[in-house]
C-alpha positions as CSV (number, residue, x, y, z in Angstrom):
1,X,-17.8,-6.3,23.6
2,X,-15.6,-3.4,21.5
3,X,-14.8,-3.9,17.8
4,X,-11.6,-2.5,17.1
5,X,-11.8,-1.0,13.6
6,X,-8.8,-2.0,11.0
7,X,-7.1,0.4,8.9
8,X,-6.6,-0.8,5.5
9,X,-2.5,-0.7,4.4
10,X,-1.2,-1.0,0.7
11,X,2.0,-2.4,0.1
12,X,4.2,-1.2,-3.2
13,X,7.5,-2.5,-3.2
14,X,9.2,-4.4,-6.1
15,X,10.8,-7.1,-3.8
16,X,8.6,-9.5,-2.5
17,X,10.5,-10.4,0.6
18,X,10.0,-6.9,2.1
19,X,6.7,-6.7,1.0
20,X,6.6,-10.0,2.7
21,X,8.8,-9.0,5.8
22,X,6.4,-5.9,6.1
23,X,3.1,-7.4,5.9
24,X,4.5,-9.9,9.0
25,X,5.1,-6.6,11.0
26,X,1.5,-5.1,10.0
27,X,-0.1,-8.1,10.7
28,X,1.4,-8.0,14.6
29,X,-0.9,-4.9,14.8
30,X,-4.5,-5.2,16.2
31,X,-6.3,-2.3,14.3
32,X,-4.1,-3.2,10.9
33,X,-4.7,-5.2,8.3
34,X,-2.6,-5.1,4.8
35,X,-5.6,-5.3,2.0
36,X,-3.2,-5.7,-1.2
37,X,0.3,-5.5,-2.6
38,X,2.1,-4.5,-5.9
39,X,5.5,-4.7,-7.1
40,X,4.7,-1.6,-10.2
41,X,3.4,1.9,-10.0
42,X,0.8,0.7,-13.1
43,X,-0.7,-2.1,-10.9
44,X,-0.3,-0.5,-7.8
45,X,-2.6,2.4,-8.9
46,X,-5.2,-0.1,-10.2
47,X,-5.4,-2.0,-7.2
48,X,-5.5,0.7,-4.9
49,X,-8.8,2.3,-7.2
50,X,-10.2,-1.9,-6.4
51,X,-8.9,-1.8,-3.1
52,X,-9.4,1.4,-1.1
53,X,-7.1,1.6,1.1
54,X,-6.5,4.0,4.0
55,X,-2.5,4.1,3.8
56,X,-0.1,3.4,0.9
57,X,3.9,2.2,1.7
58,X,5.6,3.0,-1.1
59,X,9.1,2.0,-2.1
60,X,10.7,5.0,-3.4
61,X,12.7,3.6,-5.9
62,X,10.5,1.1,-8.2
63,X,11.2,-0.9,-11.4
64,X,11.1,0.8,-14.2
65,X,9.4,3.8,-12.6
66,X,9.8,6.1,-9.3
67,X,7.4,5.2,-6.3
68,X,7.4,9.5,-6.3
69,X,5.9,9.8,-9.3
70,X,3.2,7.2,-8.1
71,X,2.9,9.2,-5.1
72,X,2.5,12.4,-7.4
73,X,-0.4,10.3,-9.0
74,X,-1.9,8.5,-6.0
75,X,-2.4,12.6,-4.8
76,X,-4.4,13.3,-8.0
77,X,-6.4,10.0,-8.1
78,X,-7.1,8.7,-4.7
79,X,-6.3,11.8,-2.6
80,X,-8.0,10.1,0.5
81,X,-4.6,7.4,0.8
82,X,-2.6,9.1,2.8
């Protein structure tokens, strides 16, 4: 029996319904799993450091911050996250 490797996805969006919708789509895929969510850039950076996802899906316009700046920080702090 072959075990499916689950790629861990982290969601960053300031809208809870968008995160819920994305999580539902991701959970329908046999090789993907949502390992965490955040609605702010600081919370995302902290949680990504703990959860170690394979991929982060980031909203470009977050409240009180920029998704682009978060992506730059992720590249510096967590370059393994795509």
